C-alpha positions in Angstrom: 0.0 0.0 0.0 2.9 2.4 0.7 4.3 1.8 -2.8 0.9 2.7 -4.3 0.8 5.9 -2.2 4.3 6.8 -3.3 3.5 6.0 -7.0 0.3 8.0 -6.7 2.2 11.0 -5.2 4.8 10.9 -8.0 2.2 10.7 -10.8 -0.3 13.3 -9.7 -0.1 17.0 -10.5 -0.4 19.4 -7.5 -4.0 19.8 -6.4 -6.0 22.8 -7.7 -7.5 23.5 -4.3 -7.3 21.8 -0.9 -9.9 19.2 -0.1 -12.4 20.2 2.7 -11.9 18.4 6.0 -14.2 15.4 6.4 -16.5 14.9 9.4 -14.2 13.2 11.9 -15.7 10.5 13.9 -18.7 10.1 11.6 -19.3 7.1 9.4 -18.8 7.8 5.7 -22.1 8.7 4.0 -23.8 5.9 2.1 -21.9 5.5 -1.2 -23.8 6.5 -4.3 -21.5 6.5 -7.4 -18.9 3.7 -7.6 -20.4 0.2 -7.5 -17.1 -1.3 -6.4 -16.9 1.2 -3.5 -20.5 0.2 -2.6 -19.4 -3.4 -2.5 -16.4 -2.5 -0.3 -18.6 -0.3 2.0 -21.0 -3.3 2.6 -18.0 -5.2 3.9 -18.1 -2.8 6.9 -14.4 -1.9 6.9 -12.9 -0.7 10.1 -11.9 2.9 10.7 -8.3 3.9 11.6 -7.7 6.7 14.1 -4.0 7.0 13.7 -3.0 5.2 16.9 0.6 5.1 17.9 0.5 1.4 18.5 2.2 -0.4 15.6 0.2 -3.5 16.2 -3.1 -1.7 15.8 -1.9 0.0 12.6 -0.7 -3.3 11.2 -3.9 -5.1 12.0 -5.9 -2.3 10.3 -3.7 -2.4 7.2 -3.9 -6.2 7.0 -7.7 -6.2 7.4 -8.0 -3.5 4.6 -5.7 -5.4 2.3 -7.7 -8.6 2.8 -10.9 -6.8 2.1 -9.6 -5.0 -1.0 -7.7 -7.9 -2.4 -10.5 -9.4 -4.4 -12.2 -6.2 -5.6 -12.0 -5.4 -9.2 -10.4 -2.0 -8.9 -7.1 -0.2 -9.5 -4.4 0.2 -6.8 -5.3 4.0 -6.8 -8.9 3.1 -6.1 -7.8 0.8 -3.2 -5.9 3.7 -1.6 -8.9 6.0 -2.1 -11.3 3.5 -0.6 -9.1 2.7 2.4 -8.3 6.3 3.2 -12.0 7.1 3.3 -12.0 5.3 6.6 -9.3 7.4 8.3 -10.4 9.3 11.3 -8.8 11.7 13.8 -5.0 11.9 13.5 -5.0 9.6 10.5 -7.5 11.8 8.6 -5.5 15.0 9.5 -2.3 13.4 8.3 -3.9 12.1 5.0 -5.4 15.5 4.2 -2.1 17.2 4.8 -0.1 14.7 2.8 -2.6 14.7 -0.1 -2.0 18.4 -0.7 1.6 17.7 -1.6 0.9 14.8 -4.0 
């Protein structure tokens, strides 16, 4: 997943405008557009708060990789889907990092 993030960062032009902050602590809204994301959303993926415990981060990452493994989508879609479930510190980090990609 880290390789995909780095590849995505290297391939994308700078953002036109910063993305608005998502509602932290709230469940993502019911998906409407992408049928693959709807399928992923129905799997009830866990959220990640950005804990400092490496074990919790690894468990979240392995769980997400298992859920995303069989979906028919691109690696960039997988990153997009997984990061929709960041909350708290993880969400703040992601929004800041995305601005530089």
